[in-house]
PLY file of the C-alpha trace (Angstrom):
ply
format ascii 1.0
element vertex 398
property float x
property float y
property float z
element edge 397
property int vertex1
property int vertex2
end_header
-29.96 -21.74 -1.67
-29.91 -19.49 1.39
-27.41 -16.74 2.02
-26.49 -15.06 5.28
-28.09 -11.69 6.01
-24.73 -9.96 5.68
-23.71 -10.79 2.13
-20.02 -10.75 1.34
-19.79 -9.64 -2.29
-16.17 -10.84 -2.45
-17.23 -14.40 -1.63
-17.66 -16.61 -4.68
-21.20 -17.98 -4.57
-21.90 -21.36 -6.06
-24.74 -21.78 -8.52
-27.48 -23.87 -6.85
-28.91 -26.94 -8.53
-32.00 -24.98 -9.55
-29.84 -22.55 -11.48
-29.02 -18.86 -11.63
-32.62 -17.60 -11.06
-32.69 -19.08 -7.55
-29.30 -17.54 -6.75
-30.52 -14.16 -8.01
-33.66 -14.36 -5.87
-31.71 -15.34 -2.76
-29.23 -12.50 -3.18
-32.07 -10.06 -3.85
-33.82 -11.09 -0.62
-30.74 -10.22 1.41
-29.63 -7.25 -0.68
-30.38 -3.63 0.15
-33.92 -2.87 -1.02
-34.24 -0.71 -4.10
-30.62 -1.08 -5.17
-29.55 -2.91 -8.34
-26.62 -5.31 -8.34
-24.37 -7.24 -10.68
-23.33 -10.87 -10.83
-19.92 -11.71 -12.29
-19.55 -15.34 -13.37
-15.85 -16.16 -13.04
-16.32 -19.44 -14.90
-17.26 -17.49 -18.03
-13.99 -15.55 -17.82
-12.07 -18.84 -17.67
-13.91 -20.18 -20.72
-13.31 -16.98 -22.65
-9.58 -17.09 -21.90
-9.48 -20.69 -23.12
-11.29 -19.59 -26.26
-8.86 -16.72 -26.80
-5.78 -18.89 -26.31
-7.15 -21.52 -28.69
-7.93 -18.99 -31.42
-4.86 -16.78 -30.86
-2.15 -19.05 -29.41
0.58 -16.53 -30.20
-1.22 -13.33 -29.31
-1.14 -11.76 -25.84
-4.41 -10.13 -24.74
-4.07 -6.68 -23.18
-7.52 -6.30 -21.63
-8.99 -2.83 -22.30
-9.57 -1.62 -18.75
-11.98 1.13 -19.85
-14.51 -1.56 -20.76
-15.10 -2.62 -17.15
-12.90 -1.81 -14.16
-14.37 -4.31 -11.69
-11.35 -5.39 -9.55
-12.47 -9.02 -9.40
-12.53 -9.15 -13.20
-9.07 -7.59 -13.50
-7.64 -9.91 -10.85
-9.09 -12.98 -12.54
-7.76 -11.95 -15.94
-4.30 -11.32 -14.48
-4.28 -14.79 -12.92
-5.21 -16.24 -16.30
-2.26 -14.52 -17.96
-3.74 -11.33 -19.40
-1.97 -7.98 -19.61
-3.73 -4.61 -19.57
-4.47 -1.70 -21.88
-4.86 1.50 -19.85
-5.84 4.90 -21.21
-5.38 7.15 -18.17
-3.58 7.59 -14.88
-6.58 6.31 -12.91
-6.77 3.13 -14.98
-3.05 2.52 -14.45
-3.49 3.11 -10.71
-6.42 0.68 -10.63
-4.34 -2.08 -12.21
-1.19 -1.44 -10.16
-3.20 -1.37 -6.90
-4.11 -5.02 -7.58
-0.43 -5.99 -7.45
-0.05 -6.23 -11.22
3.35 -5.32 -12.65
3.77 -2.10 -14.68
5.46 -4.29 -17.32
2.02 -5.81 -17.97
0.53 -2.45 -18.97
0.45 -0.58 -22.26
-0.54 3.09 -22.03
-2.68 2.84 -25.16
-3.88 6.42 -25.53
-2.33 8.35 -28.43
-3.04 11.69 -26.73
-2.11 11.86 -23.04
-2.20 14.68 -20.51
1.24 15.72 -19.30
0.37 14.81 -15.70
-0.56 11.29 -16.86
2.71 10.93 -18.75
4.64 12.01 -15.67
2.77 9.46 -13.56
3.44 6.64 -16.02
7.13 7.53 -15.96
7.14 7.47 -12.15
5.56 4.02 -11.86
7.45 2.43 -14.75
4.78 2.04 -17.43
7.11 2.45 -20.37
5.15 1.42 -23.45
2.72 3.81 -25.11
1.13 4.81 -28.41
1.42 8.06 -30.38
0.07 9.54 -33.61
1.31 13.14 -33.67
4.48 15.23 -33.49
3.33 17.02 -30.36
2.88 13.70 -28.55
6.47 12.82 -29.42
7.64 16.10 -27.90
5.62 15.50 -24.72
7.03 12.01 -24.28
10.57 13.16 -25.01
10.34 15.83 -22.32
8.52 13.91 -19.60
9.19 10.20 -20.28
12.21 9.83 -22.60
12.80 6.21 -21.53
9.39 5.18 -22.92
9.12 2.87 -25.93
6.62 3.86 -28.61
4.06 2.23 -30.87
2.97 4.26 -33.88
-0.84 4.30 -34.01
-1.93 4.12 -37.64
-5.40 4.66 -39.07
-6.96 1.43 -40.28
-7.58 1.68 -44.04
-11.26 0.87 -43.49
-13.32 0.96 -40.31
-16.71 0.87 -42.02
-16.96 -2.77 -40.96
-17.26 -1.80 -37.28
-20.28 -0.44 -35.41
-18.22 2.34 -33.80
-15.39 3.55 -36.06
-12.39 5.20 -34.38
-10.43 6.43 -37.40
-11.72 10.01 -37.30
-10.11 10.57 -33.92
-7.00 8.38 -33.90
-4.31 7.13 -36.23
-1.78 8.58 -38.68
-2.41 8.66 -42.42
-0.04 6.87 -44.83
1.66 10.11 -45.89
2.35 10.99 -42.24
4.14 7.75 -41.37
7.66 8.45 -42.66
7.92 12.05 -41.34
6.74 11.01 -37.87
9.05 8.01 -37.67
11.99 10.13 -38.84
11.18 12.80 -36.26
10.69 10.32 -33.39
13.92 8.41 -33.97
16.37 10.54 -35.94
15.46 13.99 -34.56
14.22 13.33 -31.03
15.91 10.00 -30.32
13.00 7.92 -29.00
12.63 4.18 -29.53
9.76 3.20 -31.85
9.28 -0.52 -31.27
6.08 -1.30 -33.13
2.80 -0.44 -34.81
-0.68 -0.22 -33.34
-4.11 0.04 -34.95
-7.77 -0.38 -34.00
-10.36 -1.27 -36.62
-13.21 0.07 -34.45
-15.49 -1.26 -31.76
-17.60 -4.35 -32.55
-16.06 -5.43 -35.84
-18.54 -6.95 -38.27
-16.26 -7.59 -41.26
-13.15 -9.77 -40.71
-11.48 -8.42 -43.85
-10.81 -5.04 -42.21
-8.24 -6.74 -39.98
-6.38 -8.11 -42.99
-6.31 -4.66 -44.62
-4.99 -3.09 -41.41
-2.29 -5.76 -40.98
-1.18 -5.20 -44.56
-0.94 -1.46 -43.86
1.07 -2.15 -40.70
3.52 -4.16 -42.81
4.22 -1.07 -44.92
5.18 0.83 -41.74
7.71 -1.87 -40.87
9.11 -1.43 -44.39
9.41 2.33 -43.87
11.41 1.67 -40.70
13.80 -0.49 -42.71
14.03 2.23 -45.37
14.95 4.80 -42.71
17.54 2.37 -41.29
15.95 2.55 -37.87
16.24 -0.39 -35.44
13.82 -3.12 -36.48
10.42 -3.04 -34.78
9.23 -6.09 -32.86
5.59 -5.39 -31.90
2.32 -5.53 -33.84
-0.73 -4.44 -31.83
-4.00 -5.24 -33.64
-6.25 -3.45 -31.14
-9.77 -4.61 -30.29
-13.21 -4.94 -31.84
-13.88 -8.52 -30.69
-17.04 -10.10 -29.28
-17.52 -13.67 -28.13
-19.70 -14.72 -31.05
-19.26 -17.20 -33.94
-17.76 -14.30 -35.92
-14.80 -14.30 -33.52
-13.43 -17.56 -34.94
-13.72 -16.16 -38.47
-11.86 -12.99 -37.44
-9.17 -15.07 -35.75
-8.69 -17.13 -38.89
-8.35 -14.00 -41.05
-5.93 -12.37 -38.58
-3.72 -15.45 -38.22
-3.56 -15.90 -41.99
-2.76 -12.22 -42.56
0.03 -12.25 -39.97
1.52 -15.30 -41.64
1.28 -13.67 -45.09
2.69 -10.26 -44.19
4.97 -10.92 -41.20
7.40 -13.77 -41.64
9.81 -12.25 -39.13
10.74 -14.67 -36.32
10.85 -12.26 -33.36
7.50 -10.55 -33.85
5.41 -10.03 -30.70
1.67 -9.65 -31.33
-0.69 -7.83 -28.97
-4.43 -7.30 -29.00
-6.67 -5.12 -26.83
-9.91 -7.05 -26.23
-12.39 -5.49 -23.82
-15.94 -6.47 -24.72
-14.77 -10.01 -25.57
-13.99 -10.76 -21.92
-16.46 -8.52 -20.09
-19.73 -8.54 -22.00
-21.23 -11.97 -21.32
-19.74 -12.47 -17.85
-21.90 -9.84 -16.12
-25.60 -9.95 -15.29
-27.49 -6.92 -13.96
-30.39 -7.41 -11.55
-32.88 -4.57 -11.13
-36.04 -4.07 -9.06
-39.42 -2.79 -10.21
-39.93 0.42 -8.21
-42.96 1.80 -10.05
-45.76 0.79 -12.40
-48.50 2.42 -14.45
-51.18 0.66 -16.50
-52.55 2.52 -19.52
-55.07 0.43 -21.38
-53.33 -2.65 -22.71
-49.88 -1.17 -22.16
-47.87 -1.23 -18.93
-45.04 1.10 -17.95
-42.47 0.15 -15.32
-39.78 2.05 -13.45
-36.63 0.27 -12.29
-33.69 1.31 -10.11
-31.20 1.60 -13.02
-31.27 3.73 -16.13
-29.39 5.48 -18.93
-27.38 7.56 -16.45
-26.07 4.32 -15.01
-25.41 0.98 -16.63
-27.65 1.55 -19.64
-26.05 4.72 -20.94
-23.67 3.02 -23.38
-26.00 0.12 -24.19
-28.39 2.50 -25.92
-26.10 2.07 -28.92
-26.01 -1.73 -28.81
-29.16 -2.71 -26.94
-29.68 -5.64 -29.32
-26.91 -7.46 -27.45
-28.71 -7.30 -24.09
-31.03 -10.09 -22.94
-33.99 -9.26 -20.69
-35.73 -11.71 -18.37
-38.28 -10.93 -15.62
-38.17 -12.84 -12.33
-41.53 -12.70 -10.58
-41.73 -13.14 -6.83
-45.18 -14.67 -7.15
-46.73 -16.20 -10.27
-50.42 -15.40 -10.74
-52.92 -15.92 -13.54
-52.40 -12.31 -14.62
-48.66 -12.66 -14.67
-48.99 -15.31 -17.38
-50.46 -12.72 -19.74
-47.94 -11.08 -22.02
-48.31 -7.31 -22.29
-46.71 -4.57 -24.34
-44.39 -2.87 -21.88
-41.91 -0.02 -21.50
-39.16 0.12 -18.87
-38.01 3.48 -17.53
-35.02 4.33 -15.38
-35.35 6.10 -12.02
-34.41 9.66 -13.01
-36.79 12.50 -13.90
-35.41 12.72 -17.42
-38.06 11.65 -19.92
-35.29 10.26 -22.13
-34.40 7.78 -19.38
-36.03 4.81 -21.09
-34.28 1.45 -20.90
-36.57 -0.57 -23.19
-39.59 0.58 -25.21
-42.50 -1.52 -26.46
-41.25 -4.94 -25.44
-43.30 -7.96 -24.43
-43.34 -8.88 -20.72
-45.63 -10.71 -18.31
-47.33 -8.35 -15.86
-44.93 -7.45 -13.05
-45.45 -5.97 -9.61
-43.55 -3.86 -7.10
-40.20 -5.44 -6.13
-40.30 -8.02 -8.90
-36.94 -8.41 -10.58
-35.94 -7.65 -14.16
-32.65 -9.30 -15.09
-30.45 -8.01 -17.91
-27.84 -10.35 -19.40
-24.65 -9.49 -21.36
-24.22 -6.31 -19.33
-20.47 -6.35 -18.70
-19.17 -4.13 -21.50
-19.12 -0.36 -21.09
-21.97 -0.44 -18.59
-21.25 0.34 -14.94
-18.12 2.27 -15.96
-20.42 4.89 -17.52
-22.41 5.39 -14.33
-23.12 8.86 -12.89
-24.83 10.48 -9.90
-27.29 12.40 -12.05
-30.50 13.41 -10.31
-29.11 12.11 -7.02
-29.10 8.44 -8.04
-25.67 7.00 -7.32
-25.02 4.61 -10.19
-21.30 4.50 -9.44
-21.61 2.22 -6.42
-23.66 -0.67 -7.82
-22.16 -3.75 -6.10
-20.98 -6.88 -7.88
-21.40 -10.37 -6.43
-19.09 -13.14 -7.61
-20.44 -16.46 -8.79
-18.90 -19.50 -10.43
-21.03 -21.68 -12.64
-18.38 -24.42 -12.48
-18.74 -24.74 -8.71
-20.57 -27.73 -7.33
0 1
1 2
2 3
3 4
4 5
5 6
6 7
7 8
8 9
9 10
10 11
11 12
12 13
13 14
14 15
15 16
16 17
17 18
18 19
19 20
20 21
21 22
22 23
23 24
24 25
25 26
26 27
27 28
28 29
29 30
30 31
31 32
32 33
33 34
34 35
35 36
36 37
37 38
38 39
39 40
40 41
41 42
42 43
43 44
44 45
45 46
46 47
47 48
48 49
49 50
50 51
51 52
52 53
53 54
54 55
55 56
56 57
57 58
58 59
59 60
60 61
61 62
62 63
63 64
64 65
65 66
66 67
67 68
68 69
69 70
70 71
71 72
72 73
73 74
74 75
75 76
76 77
77 78
78 79
79 80
80 81
81 82
82 83
83 84
84 85
85 86
86 87
87 88
88 89
89 90
90 91
91 92
92 93
93 94
94 95
95 96
96 97
97 98
98 99
99 100
100 101
101 102
102 103
103 104
104 105
105 106
106 107
107 108
108 109
109 110
110 111
111 112
112 113
113 114
114 115
115 116
116 117
117 118
118 119
119 120
120 121
121 122
122 123
123 124
124 125
125 126
126 127
127 128
128 129
129 130
130 131
131 132
132 133
133 134
134 135
135 136
136 137
137 138
138 139
139 140
140 141
141 142
142 143
143 144
144 145
145 146
146 147
147 148
148 149
149 150
150 151
151 152
152 153
153 154
154 155
155 156
156 157
157 158
158 159
159 160
160 161
161 162
162 163
163 164
164 165
165 166
166 167
167 168
168 169
169 170
170 171
171 172
172 173
173 174
174 175
175 176
176 177
177 178
178 179
179 180
180 181
181 182
182 183
183 184
184 185
185 186
186 187
187 188
188 189
189 190
190 191
191 192
192 193
193 194
194 195
195 196
196 197
197 198
198 199
199 200
200 201
201 202
202 203
203 204
204 205
205 206
206 207
207 208
208 209
209 210
210 211
211 212
212 213
213 214
214 215
215 216
216 217
217 218
218 219
219 220
220 221
221 222
222 223
223 224
224 225
225 226
226 227
227 228
228 229
229 230
230 231
231 232
232 233
233 234
234 235
235 236
236 237
237 238
238 239
239 240
240 241
241 242
242 243
243 244
244 245
245 246
246 247
247 248
248 249
249 250
250 251
251 252
252 253
253 254
254 255
255 256
256 257
257 258
258 259
259 260
260 261
261 262
262 263
263 264
264 265
265 266
266 267
267 268
268 269
269 270
270 271
271 272
272 273
273 274
274 275
275 276
276 277
277 278
278 279
279 280
280 281
281 282
282 283
283 284
284 285
285 286
286 287
287 288
288 289
289 290
290 291
291 292
292 293
293 294
294 295
295 296
296 297
297 298
298 299
299 300
300 301
301 302
302 303
303 304
304 305
305 306
306 307
307 308
308 309
309 310
310 311
311 312
312 313
313 314
314 315
315 316
316 317
317 318
318 319
319 320
320 321
321 322
322 323
323 324
324 325
325 326
326 327
327 328
328 329
329 330
330 331
331 332
332 333
333 334
334 335
335 336
336 337
337 338
338 339
339 340
340 341
341 342
342 343
343 344
344 345
345 346
346 347
347 348
348 349
349 350
350 351
351 352
352 353
353 354
354 355
355 356
356 357
357 358
358 359
359 360
360 361
361 362
362 363
363 364
364 365
365 366
366 367
367 368
368 369
369 370
370 371
371 372
372 373
373 374
374 375
375 376
376 377
377 378
378 379
379 380
380 381
381 382
382 383
383 384
384 385
385 386
386 387
387 388
388 389
389 390
390 391
391 392
392 393
393 394
394 395
395 396
396 397
């Protein structure tokens, strides 16, 4: 498949009959030399939304914008019916600039800067989370029309790879005093409960425990004779793996067991679920050194760009070399290390992996690179990892 010399990254490229590798090579030939790029497969987003709606037919996804802010991804999700979880003024601006309504946004950060609260009030983002008395005071002063979700600490987050409970969420003994202060003292509307079991949940039972704890908060509201709450926000922690169906089954059963109320609205804040598998990163070999039977490579991306967060979950990333020319030597598998472009010796992307021998300008493709990757990019050492372009593809195109 041939592409024009001037590549339009906003054009949706069809996958050629010979598959994604040929499309990657053709884009690389016309792409700026020595610059990595992403591919976003819009068909994967469609399949993931179908999967979500099948598993959670009564649960609205609020995509966690911090996971990946690529405008094409956000636009696609909005068209498919998603809402958005934003944690800052810039994230809210990013979503609104795409023509998405402020009513589709939850300001899901329990601790917000005053300037961000003022901005949310100005643009009409009027649903947020809180977990402290001071946050109540800030919202009362700067956004009194805002509706609140009480962020509780999940009873157990040991079943997630990245627990969040140390930083966010009220303890059981703090629930009643905070609710009393928010409604009876300050006069704000508390409309629901929010929790997050932690990033990359491994144990479905932690969702059931958290939902049971959320039920007790609803009971406290009744005890205080406050207006009944209508929202349960179960946060994130999802990946598109076989475990997702098991988590969905546990969540749906727990909601049925603990919340028989007819007017309950259920939210979730998936990020990695939608972004992770839809993005592919293509890098170029820019350097090479042979030391005995081992080979070291340098590529044009590193830990100060897309690989910074993946150091903590590198097992999820797939690596595949794309050679420009296959030789007898390239069929030999060698122990290899891949370094990023910076002068930091810690800038190692993959250590002691098996690869065929590669050469200058050969491609190394990294799969499952959509979650918390490019959003962590920097300009460290003069390498601008913030401007890595994304090309749109659609595997369903013919």
